[in-house]
Kinemage of the C-alpha trace (Angstrom):
@kinemage 1
@onewidth
@group {chain A} dominant
@subgroup {mainchain}
@vectorlist {calphas} color= white
{ca met a 1} P 14.953 -10.310 -23.552
{ca ala a 2} L 14.432 -12.181 -20.469
{ca lys a 3} L 13.770 -15.573 -20.222
{ca val a 4} L 11.809 -17.473 -17.765
{ca glu a 5} L 11.429 -21.349 -16.761
{ca pro a 6} L 8.754 -22.793 -14.622
{ca ile a 7} L 10.174 -25.457 -12.186
{ca arg a 8} L 7.678 -27.721 -10.528
{ca leu a 9} L 8.219 -29.326 -7.456
{ca his a 10} L 5.171 -31.302 -6.769
{ca tyr a 11} L 2.227 -28.675 -5.812
{ca asn a 12} L 4.964 -25.830 -5.750
{ca thr a 13} L 5.845 -24.055 -9.228
{ca leu a 14} L 9.598 -22.105 -8.952
{ca tyr a 15} L 10.888 -19.979 -11.710
{ca leu a 16} L 13.909 -19.176 -13.293
{ca val a 17} L 14.397 -15.758 -14.456
{ca glu a 18} L 17.428 -15.294 -17.094
{ca asp a 19} L 18.291 -11.663 -18.223
{ca gly a 20} L 21.392 -10.919 -19.762
{ca asn a 21} L 24.299 -12.601 -17.615
{ca glu a 22} L 22.166 -13.285 -14.325
{ca arg a 23} L 19.837 -15.521 -13.333
{ca val a 24} L 17.425 -15.795 -10.626
{ca leu a 25} L 15.186 -18.367 -8.795
{ca ile a 26} L 11.988 -17.269 -7.352
{ca asp a 27} L 11.018 -19.509 -4.606
{ca ala a 28} L 13.561 -21.746 -2.805
{ca gly a 29} L 11.398 -24.626 -2.740
{ca pro a 30} L 9.636 -27.426 -0.215
{ca asp a 31} L 12.131 -29.818 1.074
{ca tyr a 32} L 10.763 -32.980 1.017
{ca val a 33} L 12.853 -36.103 0.475
{ca gly a 34} L 14.312 -36.070 -2.778
{ca ala a 35} L 13.323 -32.087 -3.419
{ca trp a 36} L 17.023 -30.812 -3.871
{ca thr a 37} L 18.007 -33.507 -6.246
{ca glu a 38} L 14.797 -33.237 -8.244
{ca leu a 39} L 15.269 -29.274 -8.604
{ca gln a 40} L 19.074 -29.547 -9.545
{ca ala a 41} L 18.170 -31.991 -12.338
{ca ala a 42} L 15.326 -29.390 -13.844
{ca leu a 43} L 18.438 -26.689 -13.478
{ca arg a 44} L 20.607 -28.454 -15.529
{ca gly a 45} L 23.454 -26.795 -14.089
{ca arg a 46} L 21.917 -23.555 -14.655
{ca thr a 47} L 22.798 -22.393 -10.750
{ca pro a 48} L 20.922 -19.026 -10.014
{ca asp a 49} L 23.190 -15.964 -8.655
{ca arg a 50} L 20.069 -15.481 -6.037
{ca val a 51} L 17.309 -17.278 -4.666
{ca val a 52} L 14.474 -14.959 -4.164
{ca ala a 53} L 11.507 -16.392 -1.501
{ca thr a 54} L 8.134 -14.530 -2.151
{ca his a 55} L 7.479 -15.439 1.737
{ca gly a 56} L 8.588 -17.688 4.935
{ca his a 57} L 6.206 -20.757 4.848
{ca his a 58} L 7.841 -24.194 5.098
{ca asp a 59} L 6.923 -24.687 0.977
{ca his a 60} L 8.501 -21.632 -0.315
{ca ala a 61} L 11.722 -21.226 1.486
{ca gly a 62} L 12.021 -24.716 3.203
{ca leu a 63} L 15.176 -25.235 0.817
{ca gly a 64} L 16.903 -21.670 1.614
{ca ala a 65} L 19.370 -23.693 4.250
{ca arg a 66} L 20.116 -26.201 1.340
{ca trp a 67} L 20.874 -22.890 -1.277
{ca gln a 68} L 22.917 -20.963 1.056
{ca ala a 69} L 25.411 -24.221 1.926
{ca ala a 70} L 25.743 -24.253 -1.822
{ca gly a 71} L 26.845 -20.599 -1.648
{ca val a 72} L 23.577 -18.876 -3.305
{ca pro a 73} L 22.268 -16.195 -1.269
{ca val a 74} L 18.575 -16.120 -0.143
{ca thr a 75} L 16.478 -13.099 -0.064
{ca leu a 76} L 13.437 -12.953 2.264
{ca gly a 77} L 11.158 -10.014 3.517
{ca arg a 78} L 12.833 -9.405 6.988
{ca ala a 79} L 9.436 -9.484 8.818
{ca asp a 80} L 9.456 -13.095 7.984
{ca trp a 81} L 12.774 -14.272 9.220
{ca arg a 82} L 11.168 -15.603 12.148
{ca tyr a 83} L 9.840 -18.517 9.913
{ca thr a 84} L 13.957 -19.162 8.964
{ca ala a 85} L 15.468 -18.792 12.331
{ca glu a 86} L 12.510 -19.985 14.644
{ca ser a 87} L 13.472 -21.553 17.426
{ca asp a 88} L 11.423 -24.160 19.597
{ca glu a 89} L 10.584 -21.467 22.162
{ca glu a 90} L 9.783 -19.104 19.374
{ca ile a 91} L 7.032 -22.020 18.311
{ca asp a 92} L 6.183 -22.352 21.790
{ca ala a 93} L 5.102 -18.752 22.038
{ca glu a 94} L 3.158 -19.494 18.583
{ca his a 95} L 1.312 -22.247 20.172
{ca thr a 96} L 0.241 -19.992 23.108
{ca leu a 97} L -0.897 -17.566 20.790
{ca leu a 98} L -3.022 -20.034 19.117
{ca ala a 99} L -4.104 -21.612 22.036
{ca gly a 100} L -5.201 -18.525 23.274
{ca val a 101} L -7.613 -18.082 20.016
{ca val a 102} L -8.941 -21.255 20.603
{ca glu a 103} L -9.831 -20.534 24.459
{ca ala a 104} L -11.460 -17.321 23.895
{ca cys a 105} L -13.467 -18.258 20.832
{ca gly a 106} L -16.538 -19.300 22.647
{ca ala a 107} L -16.383 -22.848 21.997
{ca pro a 108} L -17.968 -25.844 23.841
{ca glu a 109} L -15.426 -27.931 25.745
{ca ala a 110} L -15.348 -30.488 23.628
{ca val a 111} L -14.752 -28.576 20.532
{ca val a 112} L -12.080 -26.951 22.542
{ca ser a 113} L -10.070 -29.917 23.414
{ca asp a 114} L -9.977 -31.136 19.976
{ca ala a 115} L -8.635 -28.261 18.327
{ca leu a 116} L -5.770 -27.941 21.336
{ca ala a 117} L -5.358 -31.625 20.520
{ca gly a 118} L -4.787 -31.035 16.842
{ca leu a 119} L -2.684 -27.641 17.669
{ca asp a 120} L -0.490 -30.085 19.650
{ca arg a 121} L 0.210 -32.293 17.043
{ca arg a 122} L 0.691 -29.724 14.454
{ca met a 123} L 3.735 -27.899 16.884
{ca ser a 124} L 5.219 -31.148 17.729
{ca ser a 125} L 5.582 -31.899 14.176
{ca his a 126} L 6.645 -28.115 13.486
{ca lys a 127} L 9.693 -28.794 15.722
{ca leu a 128} L 10.363 -32.196 14.659
{ca ala a 129} L 10.653 -30.355 10.748
{ca arg a 130} L 13.682 -28.517 12.118
{ca lys a 131} L 15.757 -31.692 12.359
{ca ser a 132} L 14.239 -34.456 9.745
{ca tyr a 133} L 11.251 -35.144 7.874
{ca pro a 134} L 7.987 -35.445 9.756
{ca pro a 135} L 5.311 -37.812 8.779
{ca ala a 136} L 3.539 -36.743 5.311
{ca gly a 137} L 0.322 -36.836 7.356
{ca asn a 138} L -3.141 -36.490 5.382
{ca his a 139} L -1.370 -33.855 3.068
{ca pro a 140} L -1.367 -34.980 -0.375
{ca his a 141} L 0.821 -31.992 -2.045
{ca trp a 142} L 3.955 -33.825 -1.573
{ca pro a 143} L 5.479 -36.798 -1.570
{ca thr a 144} L 7.027 -36.754 2.100
{ca gly a 145} L 6.442 -34.326 4.983
{ca leu a 146} L 8.404 -31.082 4.736
{ca met a 147} L 11.480 -30.130 6.411
{ca tyr a 148} L 12.588 -26.567 6.984
{ca gln a 149} L 15.924 -26.140 8.484
{ca arg a 150} L 17.527 -22.946 10.028
{ca tyr a 151} L 18.995 -20.720 7.940
{ca glu a 152} L 19.631 -16.684 7.979
{ca pro a 153} L 18.474 -15.057 4.596
{ca ser a 154} L 19.517 -11.239 3.861
{ca ala a 155} L 16.685 -8.794 3.467
{ca pro a 156} L 15.526 -7.033 0.087
{ca ser a 157} L 17.738 -3.681 -0.406
{ca glu a 158} L 16.290 -0.527 -0.542
{ca asp a 159} L 15.202 -0.335 -4.345
{ca gly a 160} L 14.500 -4.049 -4.125
{ca leu a 161} L 16.379 -4.899 -7.107
{ca val a 162} L 17.747 -8.382 -7.263
{ca gly a 163} L 19.175 -9.238 -10.732
{ca ala a 164} L 17.945 -10.142 -13.902
{ca gly a 165} L 15.890 -7.340 -14.279
{ca leu a 166} L 13.668 -8.285 -11.231
{ca arg a 167} L 12.316 -5.931 -8.236
{ca val a 168} L 11.055 -7.417 -5.211
{ca glu a 169} L 8.044 -5.363 -3.632
{ca leu a 170} L 7.008 -5.918 -0.201
{ca leu a 171} L 3.474 -6.745 0.468
{ca pro a 172} L 2.243 -7.575 3.856
{ca gly a 173} L -0.988 -10.166 4.330
{ca his a 174} L -0.339 -13.529 3.645
{ca thr a 175} L 2.536 -13.611 6.057
{ca pro a 176} L 3.948 -10.481 7.694
{ca gly a 177} L 7.062 -10.200 5.180
{ca asn a 178} L 5.164 -11.598 2.334
{ca cys a 179} L 6.555 -9.848 -1.116
{ca val a 180} L 5.900 -10.153 -4.613
{ca val a 181} L 8.621 -10.055 -7.637
{ca val a 182} L 8.104 -8.014 -10.755
{ca his a 183} L 9.904 -7.923 -13.770
{ca ala a 184} L 8.517 -4.686 -14.743
{ca ala a 185} L 10.143 -4.408 -18.325
{ca glu a 186} L 8.380 -7.591 -19.291
{ca gly a 187} L 5.145 -6.980 -17.245
{ca trp a 188} L 5.470 -10.202 -15.172
{ca leu a 189} L 4.032 -10.752 -11.585
{ca phe a 190} L 5.648 -13.347 -9.779
{ca ser a 191} L 2.887 -13.429 -7.208
{ca gly a 192} L 3.821 -16.700 -4.992
{ca asp a 193} L 0.749 -17.041 -2.864
{ca gln a 194} L -0.647 -13.025 -2.925
{ca leu a 195} L -2.626 -14.067 -6.009
{ca leu a 196} L -3.317 -17.753 -7.376
{ca pro a 197} L -5.549 -18.759 -9.940
{ca asp a 198} L -9.371 -20.043 -8.870
{ca ile a 199} L -8.238 -19.450 -5.347
{ca thr a 200} L -9.184 -16.939 -2.932
{ca pro a 201} L -6.556 -17.071 0.042
{ca thr a 202} L -7.987 -16.855 3.645
{ca pro a 203} L -6.192 -15.390 6.662
{ca gly a 204} L -4.274 -17.432 8.981
{ca leu a 205} L -3.298 -17.126 12.596
{ca gln a 206} L -0.011 -15.756 12.896
{ca val a 207} L 2.551 -13.938 15.232
{ca asp a 208} L 3.096 -10.231 15.270
{ca pro a 209} L 6.981 -10.179 14.440
{ca asp a 210} L 7.287 -6.602 15.727
{ca ser a 211} L 5.187 -7.461 18.932
{ca pro a 212} L 7.316 -8.287 21.980
{ca thr a 213} L 4.537 -9.818 23.231
{ca his a 214} L 3.499 -12.271 20.335
{ca ala a 215} L 0.587 -10.623 19.804
{ca arg a 216} L -1.674 -11.602 16.583
{ca phe a 217} L -0.784 -10.513 13.429
{ca arg a 218} L -3.794 -9.054 11.617
{ca ser a 219} L -3.743 -10.291 8.270
{ca leu a 220} L -6.653 -9.804 6.396
{ca pro a 221} L -6.636 -5.884 6.369
{ca ala a 222} L -2.777 -6.445 5.140
{ca phe a 223} L -3.751 -8.461 2.482
{ca arg a 224} L -6.627 -6.797 1.056
{ca ala a 225} L -4.263 -3.702 1.209
{ca ser a 226} L -1.395 -5.375 -1.243
{ca leu a 227} L -4.197 -6.602 -3.253
{ca ala a 228} L -5.244 -2.969 -3.879
{ca thr a 229} L -1.707 -1.954 -4.562
{ca leu a 230} L -1.360 -4.610 -7.242
{ca arg a 231} L -4.424 -3.062 -8.525
{ca ser a 232} L -2.658 0.373 -9.137
{ca glu a 233} L -0.055 -1.296 -11.293
{ca ser a 234} L -0.122 -3.151 -14.698
{ca phe a 235} L 0.938 -6.561 -15.319
{ca ser a 236} L 0.615 -8.545 -18.203
{ca arg a 237} L 1.124 -11.983 -17.078
{ca cys a 238} L 1.028 -13.663 -13.617
{ca leu a 239} L 3.380 -16.495 -12.402
{ca pro a 240} L 2.053 -17.905 -9.040
{ca gly a 241} L 3.645 -20.078 -6.929
{ca his a 242} L 1.182 -22.842 -7.154
{ca gly a 243} L -1.137 -23.686 -10.564
{ca glu a 244} L -0.324 -22.239 -14.169
{ca pro a 245} L 0.414 -18.717 -15.063
{ca phe a 246} L -2.148 -16.753 -16.337
{ca asp a 247} L -2.756 -13.402 -18.148
{ca thr a 248} L -6.216 -12.011 -16.803
{ca val a 249} L -4.517 -10.156 -14.021
{ca ala a 250} L -6.259 -7.401 -13.226
{ca glu a 251} L -9.521 -9.484 -13.546
{ca thr a 252} L -8.128 -11.728 -11.039
{ca ile a 253} L -6.988 -9.031 -8.576
{ca glu a 254} L -10.594 -7.394 -8.793
{ca ala a 255} L -12.262 -10.949 -8.148
{ca asn a 256} L -9.903 -11.621 -4.964
{ca ile a 257} L -10.812 -8.218 -3.705
{ca ala a 258} L -14.678 -8.517 -4.408
{ca ala a 259} L -14.649 -12.061 -2.930
{ca ile a 260} L -12.912 -10.455 0.530
{ca asp a 261} L -15.618 -7.594 0.403
{ca ser a 262} L -18.479 -10.031 -0.313
{ca arg a 263} L -17.223 -12.058 2.845
{ca thr a 264} L -17.024 -9.174 4.838
{ca glu a 265} L -20.429 -8.096 4.155
{ca arg a 266} L -21.906 -11.186 4.949
{ca val a 267} L -20.028 -11.511 8.345
{ca leu a 268} L -21.426 -8.496 8.998
{ca glu a 269} L -24.894 -9.220 8.191
{ca gly a 270} L -24.270 -12.269 10.910
{ca leu a 271} L -23.217 -9.865 13.574
{ca ser a 272} L -25.917 -7.894 12.511
{ca val a 273} L -28.587 -10.261 13.203
{ca ala a 274} L -26.708 -11.945 16.444
{ca gly a 275} L -26.133 -8.499 18.085
{ca ala a 276} L -22.828 -9.327 20.716
{ca thr a 277} L -21.585 -12.699 19.895
{ca ser a 278} L -18.767 -14.666 20.526
{ca leu a 279} L -16.432 -15.677 17.703
{ca tyr a 280} L -17.178 -19.298 17.469
{ca ala a 281} L -20.944 -18.378 18.198
{ca leu a 282} L -20.762 -16.406 14.801
{ca cys a 283} L -18.996 -19.056 12.931
{ca glu a 284} L -21.306 -21.302 13.835
{ca gln a 285} L -24.147 -19.169 12.798
{ca leu a 286} L -22.464 -18.724 9.216
{ca tyr a 287} L -20.867 -22.131 8.675
{ca pro a 288} L -23.346 -24.530 10.786
{ca arg a 289} L -22.636 -27.846 9.163
{ca ala a 290} L -18.788 -27.083 8.525
{ca leu a 291} L -17.410 -25.898 11.640
{ca arg a 292} L -16.308 -28.762 13.646
{ca arg a 293} L -14.647 -30.491 10.580
{ca arg a 294} L -12.874 -27.184 9.234
{ca phe a 295} L -12.431 -25.462 12.625
{ca trp a 296} L -8.884 -24.215 11.645
{ca gln a 297} L -10.042 -22.641 7.998
{ca ile a 298} L -13.140 -21.081 9.459
{ca val a 299} L -12.478 -19.599 13.022
{ca pro a 300} L -9.310 -17.639 11.504
{ca thr a 301} L -11.423 -16.686 8.219
{ca val a 302} L -14.196 -14.946 10.445
{ca leu a 303} L -11.548 -13.571 12.487
{ca gly a 304} L -9.977 -11.696 9.749
{ca his a 305} L -13.188 -10.285 8.423
{ca leu a 306} L -14.084 -9.504 11.890
{ca asp a 307} L -10.688 -7.331 12.056
{ca val a 308} L -11.739 -5.708 8.587
{ca leu a 309} L -14.997 -4.680 9.997
{ca val a 310} L -13.037 -3.255 12.868
{ca asp a 311} L -10.551 -1.422 10.901
{ca glu a 312} L -13.456 0.453 8.824
{ca gly a 313} L -15.326 1.170 11.982
{ca arg a 314} L -18.033 -0.936 11.289
{ca ala a 315} L -17.707 -3.425 14.473
{ca val a 316} L -16.437 -3.340 17.897
{ca gln a 317} L -14.532 -5.918 20.139
{ca asn a 318} L -15.336 -6.019 23.617
{ca gly a 319} L -13.084 -8.723 25.320
{ca asp a 320} L -14.109 -11.767 23.471
{ca leu a 321} L -17.425 -10.283 22.040
{ca trp a 322} L -18.153 -8.820 18.761
{ca ala a 323} L -20.799 -6.432 17.717
{ca pro a 324} L -21.886 -4.322 15.070
{ca thr a 325} L -20.934 -0.419 15.474
{ca gly a 326} L -23.668 1.367 17.598
{ca gln a 327} L -25.484 -1.677 19.335
């Protein structure tokens, strides 16, 4: 019988899975000051045969370089390797993408200036994290800022099997190379950030790794499609990357899909009222009190739902303006 042990590293939860004589650690962990020591103490000498990172974000894959230096291979979806190997030039390309979204969204000059200044700070911190621990800033989840040293992971094999009865299932959306890990015999779903208790993840602004021009990855349509894939499977328990494990897996999947669909309908309703409109004007109509304060959450979210509507043929984009189909 397989065994699983959660390991909490502040906001993140990792899972050590043992089945037979094989051990696999799900997620590499965040690299804050002292994290590696805490993790080794929790493992109590039970070194995994492999680490599987559910996706390439710094809090899930950040300790990958430490694991590989210790002789433990790290598996990560191929489309997320840009996170682990990202150079300053690639960070600059991401900066250009995000700045382009800001400058084209139709916001007032003062809003654009503030958003670009915040973006500059974020990208500077991103570069610093490749060499040292950046300041913690206002993020309460970890005791220090997170470092993210470069390393080269391995891709999942064609059958997805990684040992300890586990199989990797690629489900792009949260990131281009996002995956979940499944123990079919036990009915366990290790969901990373794909499925979380009491949280409906929102889309982010990301570079498409398959685009030579660093185009935007349209994450929300892919994320919803990945939820639909999980809906077709059967799980008895979900072990997420944040929060506590839960048994209401099917219900949580349905609730996430329903929340995405409800927000999409709300965006369509706003678009129907506004007619041809800019992204910022639509955001301002939908979130008038919160937009300035939560610019980097609201703008990507509304843009993601516009992507869904365009995919479904219910909206069209013409330059920097969106409109309902037929208007």
